[in-house]
C-alpha positions as CSV (number, residue, x, y, z in Angstrom):
1,M,279.8,1.8,69.7
2,K,277.6,1.0,66.2
3,L,274.4,0.1,67.2
4,G,271.8,-3.2,67.0
5,S,269.0,-4.0,66.2
6,I,267.3,-4.2,69.4
7,D,269.3,-0.3,69.6
8,W,268.0,0.8,66.3
9,I,263.8,-0.3,66.7
10,A,264.3,1.0,70.5
11,L,264.9,4.0,68.6
12,V,262.5,4.3,66.4
13,L,259.9,3.3,68.7
14,T,261.2,6.0,71.2
15,I,261.7,9.1,67.8
16,V,257.6,6.8,66.7
17,G,256.7,7.7,70.4
18,G,257.7,11.2,71.3
19,L,256.0,12.2,67.3
20,N,252.5,10.7,69.2
21,W,252.8,13.1,72.0
22,G,254.5,16.1,69.7
23,L,250.9,15.3,68.0
24,V,248.9,15.9,70.9
25,G,250.8,18.5,72.0
26,L,250.2,20.5,68.7
27,F,247.5,19.6,67.0
28,N,245.8,17.1,70.8
29,Y,245.3,14.1,68.8
30,N,246.8,10.8,69.5
31,L,248.1,9.2,66.2
32,V,248.6,5.7,68.3
33,D,244.9,6.3,69.0
34,G,244.1,7.1,65.7
35,I,245.6,4.1,64.1
36,F,245.2,1.2,66.5
37,G,241.6,3.2,68.4
38,V,241.2,4.4,71.4
39,A,242.5,1.9,74.8
40,S,243.1,-0.9,72.2
41,V,245.4,-3.5,73.0
42,I,247.4,-2.6,70.5
43,S,247.7,0.6,71.4
44,K,248.4,-0.1,75.3
45,I,251.3,-2.9,73.8
46,V,252.5,0.0,71.2
47,Y,252.9,2.3,74.4
48,I,254.5,-0.7,76.9
49,L,257.1,-1.3,73.5
50,V,257.7,2.8,73.1
51,G,258.5,3.1,77.7
52,L,260.6,-0.1,77.1
53,S,262.3,1.5,74.1
54,A,263.2,4.2,75.9
55,L,264.8,2.4,79.0
56,W,266.4,0.2,77.1
57,L,267.4,3.6,75.6
58,I,268.1,5.1,79.0
59,Y,270.7,2.2,79.3
60,T,272.5,2.2,76.2
61,S,273.6,5.4,76.9
62,T,274.3,4.9,79.8
63,K,277.3,2.4,78.8
64,I,278.0,5.4,76.3
65,S,278.5,7.8,77.7
66,K,281.3,6.0,79.9
67,P,285.0,6.3,79.0
C-alpha cells in the first residue's frame, strides 16, 4: 500500500508526539510547550492534531492488516 499525503502527515505528527512524550518522560521537558508556550492555543491544536493522527494511523493499520 502506498502512503498518501494524509498518511505521511499523520505519521510525522505521531512521531513528533511520541518524541515529545519521550522527552517528557526522560527529562521532564515538553518540547511542544517549549516551542509554542504552555497551554497556548497553538499547543492545544498540535495536541489535537497528534491525537487525530494517531486515530488515523489506527484506522489505516486495520486496512493494511486485512488480507
